KOLVEXDREN-293625 format. One record per residue (C-alpha): x, y, z; residue in three letters. Coordinates in steps of 0.5 Angstrom, whole numbers, plus 500, padded with zeros to 3 digits. Example, Ala and Ser with C-alpha at 12.3 -4.5 7.8 and 13.67 -1.06 7.14 Angstrom:
BEGIN
@u->525 v->491 w->516 code->ala .
@u->527 v->498 w->514 code->ser .
***
This chain:
BEGIN
@u->718 v->351 w->686 code->met .
@u->722 v->344 w->684 code->lys .
@u->723 v->342 w->691 code->tyr .
@u->715 v->343 w->693 code->phe .
@u->713 v->339 w->687 code->tyr .
@u->718 v->333 w->689 code->leu .
@u->715 v->333 w->696 code->ile .
@u->708 v->333 w->693 code->phe .
@u->710 v->327 w->688 code->cys .
@u->713 v->323 w->694 code->leu .
@u->707 v->324 w->698 code->ala .
@u->703 v->322 w->693 code->asn .
@u->706 v->315 w->691 code->ile .
@u->706 v->314 w->699 code->ala .
@u->699 v->315 w->699 code->cys .
@u->698 v->310 w->693 code->lys .
@u->702 v->305 w->696 code->asn .
@u->699 v->305 w->703 code->ala .
@u->692 v->304 w->699 code->ala .
@u->695 v->298 w->696 code->lys .
@u->697 v->295 w->703 code->gln .
@u->690 v->297 w->706 code->asn .
@u->685 v->296 w->701 code->pro .
@u->678 v->299 w->703 code->lys .
@u->673 v->293 w->706 code->pro .
@u->668 v->290 w->702 code->thr .
@u->663 v->285 w->703 code->asp .
@u->667 v->279 w->703 code->lys .
@u->674 v->280 w->707 code->thr .
@u->679 v->274 w->707 code->ala .
@u->682 v->274 w->714 code->ile .
@u->689 v->270 w->714 code->lys .
@u->691 v->266 w->721 code->ser .
@u->697 v->261 w->721 code->asp .
@u->697 v->261 w->714 code->ser .
@u->689 v->259 w->714 code->ile .
@u->684 v->263 w->710 code->thr .
@u->677 v->264 w->714 code->thr .
@u->672 v->267 w->709 code->glu .
@u->667 v->272 w->713 code->phe .
@u->662 v->276 w->709 code->thr .
@u->657 v->282 w->711 code->asn .
@u->652 v->278 w->707 code->val .
@u->652 v->272 w->712 code->asp .
@u->652 v->277 w->718 code->arg .
@u->646 v->280 w->715 code->glu .
@u->642 v->274 w->714 code->ile .
@u->643 v->270 w->720 code->phe .
@u->642 v->272 w->727 code->asn .
@u->648 v->269 w->730 code->ile .
@u->648 v->273 w->736 code->thr .
@u->650 v->269 w->742 code->pro .
@u->644 v->268 w->747 code->ser .
@u->643 v->264 w->753 code->ile .
@u->636 v->261 w->754 code->phe .
@u->632 v->259 w->760 code->lys .
@u->630 v->252 w->759 code->lys .
@u->623 v->248 w->761 code->asp .
@u->623 v->241 w->762 code->ser .
@u->617 v->238 w->758 code->ile .
@u->615 v->230 w->759 code->ala .
@u->614 v->226 w->753 code->ile .
@u->610 v->220 w->753 code->thr .
@u->610 v->215 w->747 code->leu .
@u->605 v->210 w->745 code->ser .
@u->610 v->204 w->746 code->lys .
@u->611 v->206 w->753 code->gly .
@u->618 v->210 w->752 code->val .
@u->618 v->216 w->757 code->asn .
@u->623 v->222 w->758 code->phe .
@u->624 v->229 w->758 code->lys .
@u->626 v->234 w->753 code->leu .
@u->629 v->241 w->755 code->ala .
@u->626 v->247 w->751 code->val .
@u->627 v->254 w->751 code->pro .
@u->622 v->257 w->757 code->thr .
@u->615 v->258 w->754 code->gly .
@u->615 v->253 w->749 code->tyr .
@u->612 v->246 w->748 code->lys .
@u->613 v->240 w->744 code->ile .
@u->607 v->235 w->742 code->ser .
@u->607 v->229 w->739 code->ile .
@u->604 v->230 w->732 code->ala .
@u->605 v->223 w->729 code->ala .
@u->608 v->217 w->732 code->glu .
@u->608 v->209 w->730 code->gly .
@u->613 v->210 w->724 code->phe .
@u->620 v->206 w->723 code->lys .
@u->625 v->211 w->721 code->arg .
@u->622 v->218 w->719 code->leu .
@u->627 v->222 w->715 code->arg .
@u->626 v->229 w->711 code->phe .
@u->620 v->233 w->710 code->met .
@u->617 v->237 w->705 code->ala .
@u->610 v->241 w->704 code->val .
@u->606 v->239 w->697 code->ser .
@u->603 v->245 w->693 code->pro .
@u->596 v->244 w->696 code->asp .
@u->599 v->244 w->703 code->gly .
@u->600 v->237 w->706 code->lys .
@u->606 v->235 w->709 code->leu .
@u->610 v->229 w->706 code->phe .
@u->615 v->225 w->710 code->cys .
@u->620 v->219 w->708 code->thr .
@u->621 v->213 w->712 code->asp .
@u->627 v->209 w->711 code->met .
@u->624 v->203 w->715 code->tyr .
@u->631 v->201 w->719 code->asp .
@u->639 v->202 w->718 code->lys .
@u->640 v->197 w->713 code->ser .
@u->640 v->197 w->706 code->asp .
@u->633 v->195 w->705 code->asn .
@u->627 v->196 w->700 code->lys .
@u->622 v->197 w->705 code->lys .
@u->622 v->205 w->705 code->gly .
@u->615 v->209 w->705 code->arg .
@u->613 v->216 w->703 code->val .
@u->607 v->218 w->708 code->tyr .
@u->602 v->224 w->708 code->ile .
@u->600 v->227 w->714 code->phe .
@u->594 v->231 w->714 code->asp .
@u->588 v->234 w->718 code->lys .
@u->592 v->238 w->723 code->trp .
@u->588 v->238 w->729 code->asn .
@u->590 v->245 w->733 code->asp .
@u->587 v->243 w->739 code->ser .
@u->591 v->237 w->740 code->thr .
@u->597 v->239 w->736 code->lys .
@u->597 v->233 w->732 code->ser .
@u->595 v->230 w->725 code->phe .
@u->589 v->226 w->725 code->glu .
@u->591 v->222 w->719 code->leu .
@u->597 v->219 w->716 code->ala .
@u->597 v->215 w->709 code->ser .
@u->602 v->212 w->705 code->thr .
@u->603 v->215 w->698 code->tyr .
@u->609 v->210 w->696 code->leu .
@u->612 v->204 w->699 code->asp .
@u->617 v->199 w->697 code->ser .
@u->622 v->204 w->696 code->leu .
@u->630 v->203 w->696 code->his .
@u->632 v->208 w->702 code->asn .
@u->628 v->214 w->701 code->pro .
@u->631 v->220 w->704 code->asn .
@u->628 v->226 w->701 code->gln .
@u->622 v->228 w->697 code->val .
@u->621 v->235 w->693 code->ala .
@u->616 v->238 w->689 code->phe .
@u->617 v->242 w->683 code->his .
@u->611 v->245 w->678 code->lys .
@u->607 v->239 w->677 code->asn .
@u->611 v->233 w->680 code->phe .
@u->614 v->230 w->686 code->ile .
@u->621 v->228 w->686 code->tyr .
@u->623 v->222 w->690 code->val .
@u->630 v->220 w->692 code->ala .
@u->632 v->213 w->693 code->glu .
@u->639 v->210 w->693 code->thr .
@u->640 v->208 w->686 code->glu .
@u->635 v->213 w->683 code->lys .
@u->631 v->219 w->682 code->leu .
@u->624 v->218 w->680 code->val .
@u->619 v->224 w->679 code->arg .
@u->611 v->222 w->679 code->tyr .
@u->606 v->227 w->676 code->ile .
@u->603 v->230 w->682 code->tyr .
@u->596 v->234 w->683 code->ser .
@u->593 v->237 w->689 code->pro .
@u->589 v->232 w->693 code->gly .
@u->593 v->226 w->690 code->asp .
@u->594 v->220 w->695 code->leu .
@u->598 v->216 w->691 code->gln .
@u->601 v->217 w->684 code->pro .
@u->597 v->216 w->678 code->lys .
@u->603 v->214 w->674 code->asp .
@u->609 v->209 w->675 code->ser .
@u->614 v->214 w->675 code->gly .
@u->620 v->217 w->671 code->glu .
@u->627 v->215 w->673 code->ile .
@u->631 v->222 w->671 code->ile .
@u->638 v->220 w->674 code->ala .
@u->641 v->214 w->677 code->thr .
@u->647 v->214 w->682 code->phe .
@u->652 v->209 w->685 code->pro .
@u->648 v->204 w->690 code->asp .
@u->654 v->200 w->693 code->tyr .
@u->660 v->202 w->698 code->gly .
@u->664 v->199 w->704 code->leu .
@u->659 v->197 w->710 code->ser .
@u->658 v->201 w->716 code->tyr .
@u->664 v->197 w->719 code->lys .
@u->669 v->200 w->715 code->tyr .
@u->667 v->207 w->716 code->gly .
@u->660 v->207 w->713 code->gly .
@u->658 v->208 w->705 code->trp .
@u->653 v->213 w->705 code->his .
@u->646 v->211 w->702 code->leu .
@u->642 v->217 w->702 code->thr .
@u->641 v->222 w->697 code->arg .
@u->638 v->229 w->698 code->ser .
@u->635 v->234 w->693 code->ile .
@u->633 v->241 w->693 code->val .
@u->630 v->246 w->687 code->phe .
@u->633 v->253 w->686 code->his .
@u->631 v->257 w->680 code->asn .
@u->629 v->252 w->676 code->asn .
@u->635 v->247 w->677 code->lys .
@u->635 v->241 w->681 code->leu .
@u->641 v->239 w->686 code->tyr .
@u->643 v->233 w->689 code->val .
@u->648 v->231 w->694 code->ser .
@u->651 v->224 w->693 code->val .
@u->656 v->222 w->699 code->gly .
@u->662 v->218 w->699 code->ser .
@u->663 v->210 w->698 code->ser .
@u->667 v->210 w->704 code->cys .
@u->670 v->213 w->710 code->asn .
@u->676 v->216 w->707 code->ala .
@u->679 v->214 w->700 code->cys .
@u->680 v->216 w->693 code->leu .
@u->674 v->215 w->689 code->glu .
@u->673 v->212 w->682 code->lys .
@u->667 v->215 w->681 code->glu .
@u->667 v->222 w->680 code->glu .
@u->659 v->223 w->682 code->leu .
@u->662 v->221 w->689 code->arg .
@u->662 v->226 w->695 code->ala .
@u->659 v->231 w->691 code->thr .
@u->653 v->236 w->689 code->ile .
@u->650 v->235 w->682 code->thr .
@u->646 v->240 w->678 code->glu .
@u->641 v->238 w->673 code->met .
@u->635 v->241 w->670 code->asn .
@u->628 v->238 w->672 code->pro .
@u->628 v->233 w->667 code->asp .
@u->635 v->230 w->669 code->gly .
@u->638 v->233 w->663 code->ser .
@u->645 v->238 w->663 code->asp .
@u->648 v->234 w->669 code->lys .
@u->654 v->238 w->672 code->lys .
@u->658 v->237 w->678 code->ile .
@u->656 v->243 w->682 code->tyr .
@u->661 v->242 w->688 code->ala .
@u->666 v->237 w->690 code->arg .
@u->669 v->234 w->697 code->gly .
@u->663 v->234 w->701 code->leu .
@u->664 v->227 w->704 code->arg .
@u->656 v->226 w->706 code->asn .
@u->652 v->232 w->706 code->ser .
@u->645 v->230 w->708 code->val .
@u->642 v->237 w->709 code->gly .
@u->642 v->242 w->703 code->ile .
@u->638 v->248 w->702 code->lys .
@u->638 v->255 w->699 code->trp .
@u->637 v->261 w->703 code->ile .
@u->636 v->266 w->699 code->gly .
@u->641 v->265 w->693 code->asn .
@u->646 v->262 w->697 code->glu .
@u->646 v->254 w->697 code->leu .
@u->648 v->251 w->704 code->trp .
@u->649 v->244 w->707 code->ala .
@u->651 v->240 w->713 code->thr .
@u->657 v->236 w->712 code->thr .
@u->660 v->230 w->716 code->met .
@u->668 v->229 w->717 code->gly .
@u->671 v->223 w->716 code->arg .
@u->672 v->218 w->722 code->asp .
@u->678 v->214 w->725 code->leu .
@u->683 v->220 w->726 code->ile .
@u->681 v->221 w->734 code->gly .
@u->675 v->222 w->738 code->pro .
@u->675 v->230 w->737 code->asp .
@u->677 v->231 w->730 code->lys .
@u->675 v->233 w->725 code->pro .
@u->669 v->238 w->726 code->glu .
@u->663 v->237 w->722 code->glu .
@u->660 v->243 w->719 code->gln .
@u->655 v->248 w->716 code->phe .
@u->658 v->251 w->710 code->leu .
@u->656 v->255 w->704 code->lys .
@u->657 v->251 w->698 code->val .
@u->659 v->255 w->691 code->glu .
@u->659 v->253 w->684 code->asn .
@u->666 v->249 w->683 code->asn .
@u->667 v->249 w->690 code->gly .
@u->672 v->244 w->693 code->phe .
@u->671 v->243 w->701 code->tyr .
@u->676 v->238 w->703 code->gly .
@u->675 v->231 w->703 code->trp .
@u->679 v->227 w->703 code->pro .
@u->685 v->231 w->703 code->phe .
@u->683 v->236 w->708 code->tyr .
@u->679 v->237 w->714 code->phe .
@u->677 v->242 w->719 code->gln .
@u->679 v->242 w->727 code->tyr .
@u->678 v->248 w->731 code->gln .
@u->677 v->253 w->726 code->asn .
@u->683 v->251 w->722 code->lys .
@u->684 v->247 w->716 code->ile .
@u->689 v->241 w->716 code->tyr .
@u->692 v->236 w->711 code->glu .
@u->690 v->229 w->712 code->asp .
@u->696 v->226 w->712 code->val .
@u->693 v->219 w->709 code->gln .
@u->693 v->223 w->703 code->phe .
@u->699 v->228 w->703 code->lys .
@u->703 v->224 w->698 code->asp .
@u->697 v->222 w->693 code->ser .
@u->696 v->225 w->687 code->met .
@u->691 v->231 w->687 code->lys .
@u->686 v->232 w->681 code->pro .
@u->686 v->239 w->679 code->val .
@u->680 v->242 w->682 code->tyr .
@u->683 v->240 w->689 code->val .
@u->686 v->246 w->693 code->lys .
@u->686 v->248 w->701 code->lys .
@u->679 v->250 w->703 code->pro .
@u->676 v->256 w->707 code->ile .
@u->674 v->254 w->714 code->val .
@u->666 v->253 w->714 code->gly .
@u->661 v->258 w->717 code->phe .
@u->660 v->253 w->723 code->ser .
@u->663 v->247 w->726 code->gly .
@u->660 v->242 w->730 code->phe .
@u->664 v->237 w->735 code->lys .
@u->666 v->231 w->731 code->ala .
@u->661 v->225 w->730 code->his .
@u->655 v->230 w->732 code->ser .
@u->653 v->228 w->725 code->ala .
@u->649 v->234 w->723 code->pro .
@u->643 v->233 w->718 code->leu .
@u->637 v->237 w->716 code->gly .
@u->637 v->244 w->718 code->phe .
@u->632 v->250 w->717 code->glu .
@u->632 v->258 w->717 code->tyr .
@u->627 v->261 w->721 code->leu .
@u->626 v->267 w->717 code->lys .
@u->622 v->272 w->720 code->asp .
@u->620 v->268 w->726 code->phe .
@u->616 v->271 w->732 code->asp .
@u->621 v->270 w->737 code->asp .
@u->627 v->275 w->737 code->thr .
@u->632 v->270 w->739 code->tyr .
@u->630 v->265 w->734 code->leu .
@u->629 v->270 w->729 code->arg .
@u->633 v->269 w->722 code->asn .
@u->637 v->264 w->726 code->ser .
@u->639 v->257 w->723 code->val .
@u->637 v->251 w->727 code->leu .
@u->641 v->244 w->725 code->val .
@u->639 v->237 w->727 code->cys .
@u->645 v->234 w->730 code->leu .
@u->643 v->226 w->729 code->his .
@u->649 v->224 w->734 code->gly .
@u->654 v->219 w->734 code->ser .
@u->653 v->212 w->733 code->thr .
@u->658 v->211 w->739 code->thr .
@u->653 v->213 w->744 code->val .
@u->659 v->214 w->749 code->gly .
@u->661 v->220 w->746 code->arg .
@u->655 v->224 w->748 code->gln .
@u->655 v->228 w->741 code->arg .
@u->649 v->231 w->738 code->gly .
@u->642 v->228 w->739 code->asn .
@u->640 v->235 w->740 code->ser .
@u->637 v->241 w->735 code->ile .
@u->642 v->247 w->736 code->val .
@u->642 v->254 w->734 code->arg .
@u->649 v->256 w->730 code->val .
@u->653 v->262 w->732 code->glu .
@u->659 v->262 w->727 code->gly .
@u->666 v->259 w->728 code->gly .
@u->665 v->253 w->733 code->asn .
@u->660 v->256 w->737 code->lys .
@u->652 v->254 w->738 code->tyr .
@u->647 v->253 w->743 code->thr .
@u->642 v->247 w->744 code->glu .
@u->635 v->249 w->743 code->ile .
@u->632 v->242 w->744 code->ile .
@u->636 v->237 w->748 code->ser .
@u->635 v->231 w->752 code->gly .
@u->634 v->225 w->747 code->phe .
@u->641 v->222 w->750 code->leu .
@u->641 v->221 w->758 code->val .
@u->647 v->217 w->760 code->gly .
@u->652 v->213 w->755 code->lys .
@u->648 v->207 w->753 code->thr .
@u->643 v->206 w->747 code->glu .
@u->638 v->204 w->752 code->lys .
@u->638 v->211 w->754 code->lys .
@u->638 v->214 w->747 code->arg .
@u->630 v->216 w->746 code->tyr .
@u->631 v->220 w->739 code->gly .
@u->636 v->222 w->734 code->arg .
@u->633 v->229 w->731 code->pro .
@u->634 v->228 w->723 code->cys .
@u->630 v->234 w->720 code->asp .
@u->627 v->240 w->721 code->ile .
@u->621 v->244 w->718 code->leu .
@u->618 v->251 w->720 code->met .
@u->611 v->251 w->720 code->lys .
@u->609 v->258 w->721 code->asp .
@u->613 v->264 w->725 code->lys .
@u->612 v->261 w->732 code->ser .
@u->613 v->253 w->731 code->ser .
@u->616 v->248 w->727 code->phe .
@u->616 v->240 w->726 code->tyr .
@u->622 v->236 w->727 code->phe .
@u->623 v->228 w->726 code->thr .
@u->626 v->223 w->730 code->asp .
@u->628 v->217 w->726 code->asp .
@u->630 v->212 w->732 code->thr .
@u->623 v->212 w->735 code->asn .
@u->619 v->214 w->728 code->gly .
@u->616 v->220 w->731 code->val .
@u->614 v->227 w->728 code->leu .
@u->614 v->232 w->734 code->tyr .
@u->611 v->239 w->734 code->tyr .
@u->615 v->245 w->737 code->phe .
@u->611 v->251 w->739 code->tyr .
@u->609 v->257 w->743 code->lys .
***
């Protein structure tokens, strides 16, 4: 009897050890490969349609009023119209509580105070274009984005975040505005890797989130606010840093209860690395810059900062959900929730703004992310060749209009496009 009892005990211990070595799968599984950790979640796979797909393409002729002619490739069955044109540098869009489309215009690539916020109104469904565009605000310092919350419109400029009282039907602010936050407004010039003068904003659960890029290409920042996303109350109070190590996250948006962002890697370490990213941003998260970077689904230590003293929050980040070719410059994105098209339904589309070095032929398209470093071009044709003269547009932001169409902006020719079926 003692013999059988001993066997039972040994078997029980073996089962417990096996359970420890092979835990039950959860909704979040970390997979280690070459000591690099990649995080996948079942939630991500349920939310995002990342099934690889091949789209047959149609060629759509585009003719701008300034005499520019080119063709865009789109999935068969879709069309593109010019919803509005004749602007300078259209950037990010937002829909007001009364259904009007607002869009920022940064005027040009210089650090200027000639920016505007436009209202697009009186949609003509026959011509697939807006009949009216009016200026809501002007003389702004690099306005990148606006957002609406309760009875306010928030305008993000380089050095400040201002909110104005907004009522349905307003064509201009009725007040002078209230500055609720300030930001650094200086940095190294584009010649040295560029300082990031855009500020992006988004609301969620009565909190406001603001992204502030780095002052440089790769450096140890003196100001804690650089290369971060900050959380605050709608009136600007109770500010705290939500996430760090994001060199330049121009696109930030909540999908469900998760904050997602595009982010751009550093320059001057080769034509193919590091990758740009589309990733999930978590509270108190650190995403690498300037100490680490991502390349081909792996994380590498940046040798320039290998021996630098690291703040306590620095740790090796996980691989981002999706990587793009170096210098693609991902900006705005949209989650096509319940879109009619089976292949696009619940997909994330990202605007790849394109490299400042045109010869690299990176970006200049709108792509569908598929996880890892895989993605498929949905709209392409803005770049033909390897010279700036053959670049006919740089997609900046995308906004779903309804379940079968969306708008997107081009900040090269100042055009608002409409993609529909």
